[in-house]
Backbone bond lengths (Angstrom), bond angles and torsions (degrees), N, CA, C in turn:
res aa  C-N    CA-C-N  psi(-1)  N-CA   C-N-CA  omega(-1)  CA-C   N-CA-C  phi
1 M - - - 1.472 - - 1.527 109.03 -
2 T 1.339 115.85 135.41 1.452 118.80 178.25 1.516 110.42 -67.65
3 S 1.337 115.99 149.61 1.461 120.90 176.15 1.522 108.64 -101.11
4 A 1.307 115.78 151.23 1.457 120.79 -175.95 1.526 110.35 -79.70
5 T 1.332 116.17 126.81 1.451 120.35 172.38 1.524 109.32 -75.34
6 R 1.322 116.51 169.55 1.463 119.74 178.08 1.519 110.94 -59.88
7 S 1.352 116.92 -42.27 1.469 119.46 -179.57 1.517 111.01 -66.69
8 A 1.338 117.04 -36.47 1.466 119.86 179.06 1.526 110.88 -66.91
9 R 1.328 117.28 -39.95 1.465 119.94 177.52 1.522 111.43 -65.84
10 W 1.323 116.77 -41.13 1.461 120.41 179.64 1.527 110.71 -65.25
11 F 1.338 115.95 -42.29 1.462 120.76 177.85 1.529 110.26 -59.83
12 A 1.326 117.01 -44.77 1.463 120.52 -179.39 1.521 112.11 -65.87
13 A 1.342 117.45 -22.78 1.466 121.06 -179.14 1.524 111.92 -76.18
14 W 1.362 117.76 -37.37 1.468 118.32 -174.70 1.523 114.47 -104.87
15 Y 1.331 117.50 -21.45 1.462 120.56 -174.15 1.530 113.30 -61.53
16 P 1.323 120.30 -44.93 1.468 118.69 -178.44 1.527 113.65 -59.27
17 S 1.325 117.61 -36.13 1.462 120.00 179.94 1.520 111.36 -67.62
18 L 1.332 116.27 -46.66 1.469 119.80 179.24 1.517 110.84 -61.50
19 M 1.337 116.70 -50.13 1.455 119.77 -176.67 1.520 111.53 -69.65
20 G 1.332 117.32 -27.30 1.457 119.17 176.11 1.518 111.70 -59.58
21 R 1.331 116.56 -40.78 1.473 119.89 177.79 1.520 110.93 -65.63
22 I 1.334 117.02 -41.47 1.461 120.82 179.05 1.525 110.58 -64.97
23 E 1.334 116.22 -39.10 1.466 120.17 177.64 1.525 110.65 -60.67
24 R 1.322 116.48 -45.07 1.471 119.95 -179.00 1.516 111.79 -67.10
25 N 1.325 117.30 -24.55 1.467 121.09 179.71 1.524 113.01 -82.18
26 G 1.316 118.30 -0.40 1.462 120.06 175.90 1.511 115.64 136.41
27 Q 1.331 117.26 -13.87 1.463 119.64 -179.25 1.522 111.75 -65.37
28 A 1.315 117.35 -34.59 1.463 120.15 -178.90 1.529 111.16 -62.22
29 A 1.322 117.15 -37.47 1.466 119.93 179.45 1.522 110.90 -66.07
30 I 1.330 116.29 -39.45 1.463 120.70 177.12 1.524 109.61 -62.30
31 R 1.324 115.97 -45.98 1.458 122.62 -179.63 1.539 110.69 -61.17
32 H 1.340 115.67 -45.83 1.465 120.61 -177.28 1.526 111.04 -61.95
33 H 1.328 116.72 -44.50 1.463 120.93 -178.93 1.521 110.69 -63.12
34 Q 1.320 117.28 -42.97 1.453 120.19 -177.39 1.526 112.09 -68.85
35 L 1.318 117.12 -45.91 1.458 120.04 -173.75 1.522 113.39 -74.32
36 A 1.316 116.97 -9.62 1.466 119.63 173.75 1.524 111.28 -60.63
37 A 1.344 117.18 -20.73 1.459 121.46 -179.22 1.520 113.07 -83.99
38 A 1.337 118.46 -5.09 1.465 120.99 179.92 1.524 110.15 -69.21
39 T 1.338 115.74 135.26 1.460 121.06 -179.77 1.518 110.04 -141.75
40 G 1.346 115.39 161.17 1.453 121.21 171.76 1.520 113.32 67.79
41 R 1.316 115.56 -137.44 1.464 121.56 177.01 1.527 107.50 -90.06
42 V 1.326 116.29 124.48 1.463 122.05 -169.45 1.523 110.02 -119.77
43 L 1.336 115.68 134.81 1.456 122.81 172.69 1.518 108.95 -116.66
44 E 1.327 116.82 126.38 1.464 120.66 169.85 1.523 108.22 -104.41
45 I 1.323 116.43 125.44 1.460 122.44 179.27 1.523 108.25 -91.87
46 G 1.322 116.85 124.20 1.460 120.48 179.23 1.513 111.92 67.42
47 A 1.325 116.02 63.35 1.467 120.16 -174.87 1.517 112.98 -70.04
48 G 1.334 118.15 -17.60 1.456 121.37 176.04 1.517 112.81 58.77
49 S 1.326 115.63 -130.50 1.464 120.84 -179.06 1.525 112.73 -86.27
50 G 1.337 117.28 4.66 1.459 120.46 173.44 1.510 115.60 87.04
51 L 1.318 117.75 24.65 1.463 120.03 -178.37 1.524 112.75 -61.36
52 S 1.330 116.68 -27.75 1.461 119.10 -179.64 1.523 113.40 -81.95
53 V 1.324 117.07 -22.08 1.466 120.15 -169.73 1.528 113.40 -55.36
54 P 1.343 120.62 -45.69 1.468 118.94 -178.71 1.524 114.06 -65.94
55 H 1.326 117.43 -13.23 1.459 120.39 -173.51 1.527 113.89 -98.51
56 Y 1.329 117.30 -3.45 1.465 118.50 175.26 1.512 109.95 -73.41
57 P 1.334 117.53 140.36 1.471 119.36 -179.26 1.519 112.01 -68.61
58 A 1.301 115.82 157.44 1.457 121.17 173.75 1.524 109.31 -71.24
59 G 1.322 115.74 159.21 1.456 119.63 173.89 1.510 115.59 87.24
60 L 1.343 118.42 9.34 1.459 119.50 175.43 1.523 109.91 -66.00
61 D 1.330 116.25 149.19 1.466 119.38 176.09 1.526 110.53 -64.92
62 E 1.325 116.30 -39.12 1.464 121.78 178.35 1.524 107.95 -166.84
63 L 1.322 115.83 145.94 1.458 122.27 173.76 1.525 107.96 -120.00
64 V 1.336 116.40 119.82 1.453 122.18 179.75 1.527 107.91 -114.42
65 L 1.313 115.99 121.01 1.464 121.59 178.90 1.526 108.60 -104.12
66 M 1.325 117.04 117.01 1.461 120.48 177.00 1.523 108.51 -101.28
67 E 1.329 116.30 122.94 1.464 121.39 -178.05 1.522 109.66 -144.53
68 P 1.338 117.85 116.04 1.460 120.10 -178.33 1.521 115.15 -79.39
69 N 1.333 118.26 -13.90 1.470 120.84 -177.55 1.530 109.45 -91.33
70 P 1.332 117.95 107.83 1.475 119.98 -177.46 1.526 113.51 -60.41
71 A 1.334 117.09 -24.12 1.459 120.14 -177.78 1.531 112.49 -66.39
72 F 1.326 117.32 -15.65 1.458 120.67 178.46 1.533 112.81 -93.65
73 R 1.310 118.77 -11.62 1.463 119.38 -164.44 1.517 114.17 -71.81
74 D 1.336 118.84 -33.68 1.461 119.23 177.02 1.522 110.75 -62.67
75 R 1.324 115.89 -41.89 1.470 120.27 178.48 1.534 110.50 -62.46
76 L 1.321 116.39 -43.18 1.464 119.93 179.12 1.519 111.03 -63.48
77 S 1.318 116.45 -41.00 1.462 120.15 179.54 1.525 111.35 -61.52
78 D 1.324 117.31 -41.42 1.463 120.95 178.16 1.522 111.08 -62.05
79 L 1.336 116.79 -40.18 1.458 120.24 179.70 1.523 111.80 -66.80
80 L 1.326 116.82 -39.98 1.461 119.56 179.98 1.520 111.52 -68.51
81 D 1.323 117.50 -28.17 1.463 120.46 177.31 1.527 111.85 -62.68
82 R 1.324 116.42 -22.16 1.464 120.51 -178.81 1.525 112.48 -90.64
83 R 1.341 117.07 -5.91 1.459 121.10 179.77 1.517 110.02 -98.10
84 S 1.316 115.44 154.14 1.454 120.20 170.53 1.532 108.39 -99.90
85 G 1.308 115.77 156.10 1.454 120.21 178.43 1.517 112.23 95.93
86 P 1.332 116.66 162.93 1.462 121.76 -178.24 1.527 111.91 -62.16
87 A 1.335 116.82 132.66 1.460 121.57 179.37 1.520 108.80 -156.84
88 S 1.323 116.21 150.16 1.459 120.00 -179.21 1.515 109.93 -154.17
89 I 1.332 114.92 162.50 1.459 123.34 176.82 1.525 107.07 -119.48
90 V 1.325 117.17 130.93 1.465 120.60 179.73 1.521 109.77 -129.48
91 D 1.312 115.01 150.62 1.455 122.08 169.91 1.524 107.33 -77.45
92 G 1.310 117.86 161.16 1.457 118.19 176.44 1.505 113.35 164.80
93 D 1.306 114.61 171.11 1.458 124.16 -177.15 1.519 107.81 -122.46
94 A 1.327 117.19 127.77 1.469 121.11 -179.30 1.519 112.32 -61.03
95 H 1.330 117.76 -21.98 1.466 121.23 -179.46 1.527 112.42 -81.26
96 A 1.320 117.76 -13.73 1.464 122.44 -179.36 1.527 107.47 -151.08
97 L 1.317 116.66 74.69 1.458 121.22 -174.92 1.530 110.08 -61.84
98 P 1.335 117.42 132.98 1.468 121.03 -173.74 1.527 113.15 -83.11
99 F 1.338 115.99 51.44 1.455 121.47 -177.75 1.523 109.38 -141.14
100 P 1.329 117.13 150.76 1.471 119.97 175.75 1.519 111.41 -66.26
101 A 1.311 115.82 163.73 1.460 121.08 175.48 1.528 110.43 -61.37
102 S 1.316 114.99 149.54 1.473 122.38 175.64 1.528 112.29 56.33
103 S 1.349 115.88 45.61 1.469 121.06 -176.10 1.520 113.98 -94.49
104 F 1.347 118.29 -20.19 1.464 120.50 -169.08 1.531 111.56 -131.28
105 D 1.325 113.90 144.69 1.468 120.56 173.84 1.521 111.18 -80.95
106 T 1.332 116.34 -30.54 1.457 122.14 -177.77 1.524 108.92 -139.38
107 V 1.328 116.27 135.09 1.460 122.15 169.45 1.519 107.04 -120.93
108 T 1.321 117.29 135.46 1.459 121.07 179.47 1.524 110.26 -123.83
109 A 1.324 115.22 151.78 1.466 121.66 174.93 1.517 107.92 -146.97
110 S 1.319 116.06 131.78 1.460 121.54 -179.27 1.519 109.28 -131.48
111 L 1.331 116.33 110.05 1.460 122.77 177.55 1.529 110.41 56.13
112 V 1.320 115.37 46.93 1.465 122.82 -175.86 1.524 111.97 -113.86
113 F 1.317 117.12 -40.81 1.468 119.96 -170.36 1.518 113.27 -73.09
114 C 1.320 117.70 -8.54 1.456 120.60 171.46 1.520 111.42 -68.55
115 S 1.317 117.35 -22.56 1.466 121.64 -170.86 1.523 114.45 -107.85
116 V 1.317 118.53 -16.61 1.459 118.65 -179.43 1.525 109.70 -72.67
117 A 1.329 116.07 147.51 1.463 120.07 -176.73 1.520 112.19 -69.52
118 D 1.326 117.19 -36.34 1.465 121.68 -175.28 1.530 108.57 -133.75
119 P 1.337 118.43 91.23 1.464 120.62 -177.92 1.522 113.57 -58.84
120 G 1.328 117.08 -36.79 1.464 119.83 -179.52 1.515 111.83 -62.37
121 R 1.315 116.03 -43.02 1.466 120.37 179.13 1.522 110.82 -67.32
122 A 1.327 117.21 -40.22 1.460 120.24 178.98 1.531 111.25 -65.31
123 L 1.323 117.49 -39.36 1.465 120.36 177.73 1.526 111.17 -67.67
124 A 1.331 117.22 -34.07 1.470 119.80 174.92 1.527 110.75 -62.42
125 E 1.334 116.62 -35.82 1.450 120.43 176.68 1.535 111.35 -69.01
126 V 1.324 116.80 -38.42 1.471 119.44 174.66 1.517 110.22 -58.01
127 R 1.318 115.60 -46.52 1.467 120.20 -179.93 1.524 110.94 -62.07
128 R 1.324 116.82 -39.55 1.472 121.06 -177.72 1.528 111.92 -64.31
129 V 1.342 117.31 -43.03 1.473 119.06 -173.98 1.521 113.30 -85.29
130 L 1.328 118.32 -10.40 1.461 120.30 176.25 1.530 110.76 -75.86
131 R 1.317 115.57 137.07 1.452 120.26 172.89 1.523 109.72 -71.95
132 P 1.339 118.62 156.91 1.471 120.18 175.68 1.522 111.02 -52.86
133 G 1.312 116.28 127.38 1.455 120.98 -177.24 1.513 113.89 84.76
134 G 1.339 117.71 -3.01 1.464 120.99 178.70 1.515 111.83 -68.88
135 R 1.329 115.86 165.17 1.470 120.88 -174.33 1.526 111.87 -122.37
136 F 1.305 113.92 140.28 1.461 122.63 172.70 1.513 107.38 -105.60
137 L 1.335 117.06 115.71 1.465 123.05 179.21 1.525 107.70 -100.70
138 Y 1.315 117.10 113.42 1.465 121.04 -175.22 1.528 111.31 -116.12
139 H 1.320 113.72 151.21 1.468 122.28 -171.40 1.530 104.21 -154.80
140 E 1.337 117.31 90.85 1.462 121.32 -166.77 1.528 111.68 -135.76
141 H 1.327 116.10 142.03 1.464 117.77 168.56 1.522 107.96 -82.35
142 V 1.336 116.94 147.96 1.461 121.57 -167.59 1.531 111.10 -136.88
143 R 1.316 114.45 171.95 1.461 120.63 175.13 1.526 109.74 -65.13
144 G 1.331 116.40 135.73 1.453 121.38 -179.73 1.523 112.56 -86.80
145 G 1.327 115.27 -168.97 1.456 121.59 179.12 1.513 112.48 -72.20
146 A 1.333 115.51 -163.56 1.463 121.02 -169.36 1.531 113.23 -54.59
147 V 1.329 117.38 -57.68 1.457 120.02 -174.83 1.532 110.37 -71.94
148 R 1.327 117.44 -47.64 1.453 119.53 -178.96 1.531 110.90 -64.53
149 G 1.320 116.73 -35.78 1.448 119.66 177.85 1.516 112.43 -60.46
150 V 1.335 116.84 -39.03 1.467 120.48 177.17 1.525 110.30 -65.33
151 V 1.328 116.11 -42.55 1.469 119.86 177.36 1.524 109.93 -60.24
152 Q 1.328 116.86 -43.38 1.466 120.24 179.06 1.529 111.14 -63.23
153 D 1.340 116.69 -39.83 1.469 119.70 177.23 1.522 111.00 -58.79
154 L 1.328 115.43 -43.09 1.462 120.13 -177.24 1.531 111.86 -68.40
155 L 1.329 116.45 -36.13 1.459 120.12 -174.24 1.525 114.02 -93.17
156 T 1.322 117.47 -11.10 1.463 119.67 -177.65 1.525 113.71 -58.70
157 P 1.341 120.80 -42.77 1.472 117.82 178.74 1.529 113.02 -57.23
158 L 1.339 117.08 -40.27 1.456 120.40 177.66 1.523 110.90 -68.69
159 Q 1.338 116.68 -43.71 1.461 119.92 -177.79 1.528 110.97 -64.58
160 R 1.301 117.46 -35.98 1.471 119.86 177.79 1.527 111.29 -60.86
161 R 1.334 116.25 -39.33 1.468 119.26 -179.79 1.524 111.61 -72.68
162 L 1.324 116.95 -38.26 1.457 120.73 -176.16 1.524 113.08 -79.14
163 A 1.335 116.48 -29.66 1.471 120.36 -169.74 1.524 112.42 -120.90
164 D 1.315 116.34 39.90 1.464 122.06 170.58 1.529 112.67 54.02
165 G 1.344 115.78 45.79 1.462 120.67 173.27 1.512 115.79 94.53
166 C 1.332 119.06 6.93 1.464 121.36 -177.89 1.523 111.66 -68.08
167 H 1.335 116.19 123.68 1.464 122.75 176.21 1.530 108.57 -94.46
168 A 1.307 116.72 109.44 1.471 119.86 -179.79 1.521 112.00 -64.31
169 N 1.319 116.98 -26.39 1.472 121.04 -173.77 1.524 112.69 -102.57
170 R 1.310 119.44 19.92 1.463 122.60 -177.36 1.527 110.82 -65.75
171 D 1.336 117.12 127.22 1.465 122.45 -179.81 1.532 108.66 -91.16
172 F 1.308 115.61 74.55 1.459 121.02 -177.84 1.524 111.89 -63.40
173 E 1.326 117.59 -35.32 1.461 120.24 -177.48 1.520 111.73 -61.64
174 S 1.322 117.50 -42.50 1.466 120.50 178.67 1.522 110.74 -65.62
175 A 1.337 116.39 -41.08 1.466 119.70 178.37 1.521 110.89 -62.20
176 L 1.322 116.93 -41.52 1.463 120.75 179.60 1.526 110.96 -65.24
177 A 1.330 116.49 -41.61 1.462 120.66 -179.20 1.522 111.91 -63.31
178 S 1.330 117.17 -26.68 1.467 121.61 -177.85 1.520 112.83 -97.30
179 S 1.322 117.69 4.66 1.460 121.18 -168.93 1.524 114.91 -83.94
180 G 1.318 117.60 -16.49 1.456 120.49 -172.50 1.517 112.99 89.75
181 L 1.327 117.10 -10.94 1.459 120.76 171.36 1.527 109.10 -76.51
182 E 1.314 116.71 146.30 1.460 121.17 178.16 1.525 109.21 -92.89
183 V 1.336 116.37 119.67 1.455 120.94 179.99 1.530 108.87 -77.30
184 V 1.311 115.73 114.72 1.465 121.44 179.69 1.520 110.16 -85.78
185 S 1.341 116.28 -41.10 1.458 120.21 178.49 1.517 109.03 -150.71
186 I 1.328 115.34 148.44 1.460 120.89 174.14 1.525 107.61 -147.53
187 E 1.298 115.58 123.21 1.460 121.75 -178.06 1.520 109.05 -117.85
188 H 1.322 116.41 126.37 1.457 121.08 178.99 1.527 108.52 -89.50
189 R 1.324 115.06 122.09 1.449 121.47 -177.00 1.520 110.49 -125.69
190 R 1.316 115.64 175.17 1.460 122.30 172.68 1.523 108.39 -115.81
191 M 1.317 116.39 121.72 1.442 118.74 176.32 1.529 109.18 -65.53
192 P 1.325 118.15 134.57 1.475 120.36 -176.51 1.525 111.83 -78.49
193 T 1.331 115.43 73.88 1.457 121.07 -178.70 1.519 109.99 -146.08
194 W 1.338 115.49 159.18 1.453 121.29 176.33 1.527 111.48 -85.56
195 I 1.321 118.66 -8.55 1.462 121.43 -175.76 1.528 108.89 -76.44
196 P 1.321 119.30 111.38 1.467 120.94 -169.58 1.524 114.06 -64.99
197 T 1.316 117.95 -28.36 1.457 119.64 -177.72 1.527 113.03 -74.74
198 L 1.333 118.04 -16.31 1.456 121.66 -175.54 1.518 114.16 -102.41
199 V 1.310 118.04 -7.39 1.462 120.89 -169.73 1.543 113.49 -60.60
200 P 1.354 119.64 -49.53 1.474 117.81 -178.00 1.528 110.22 -67.54
201 M 1.316 116.55 133.74 1.452 120.60 -174.76 1.525 109.27 -147.70
202 V 1.324 115.80 146.93 1.462 120.20 172.65 1.519 108.84 -122.09
203 V 1.325 115.39 143.13 1.463 122.51 177.58 1.524 105.80 -131.95
204 G 1.331 117.59 131.05 1.441 117.83 -179.08 1.508 114.59 -174.27
205 V 1.349 113.32 -167.62 1.465 122.31 -175.02 1.520 108.58 -134.41
206 A 1.329 115.83 137.42 1.470 121.73 170.59 1.518 108.22 -131.61
207 T 1.309 116.72 158.10 1.471 121.18 178.96 1.517 109.40 -127.52
């Protein structure tokens, strides 16, 4: 099991409070609508503080939460105690998912791909563990247009230090387009927050 670095512990201390405000401002509704499509055996990559957990539908075959930051795991365990049905928390790396090929009907990721070192490799792993016809439900903040993109470029070094490796300027859309996954839907939204680097967001489905 990975051990929490100082930055990972600090991130886990303040992130739930910040994101809690964003959730109350409308992010939770976006999350709830998207995760209603989860079916069968479900893997969430980078479950964090568990903001998605209450929004998964009842009746899943299994819910597996993969989270490499140990500082989040007690919170995740408490949330799973309130759910019915099979569920577990596992350590792991998005670049080398600890599961056989074709293991899951649904894979989800929420505000995760900003922080992985190699998005292309992580998306290849998503594709590998999805069963034929399975769905990838993604919910990510992304690089903005010309002016906002420049602002994100300038602020990314600071954001990476403050937010445990988060790249404000990550071009997730290009990585997804090159992943071999088929994009079924992609919706461009605005995250309900005052933080300018996080505002552009995409929510969608790939298979």
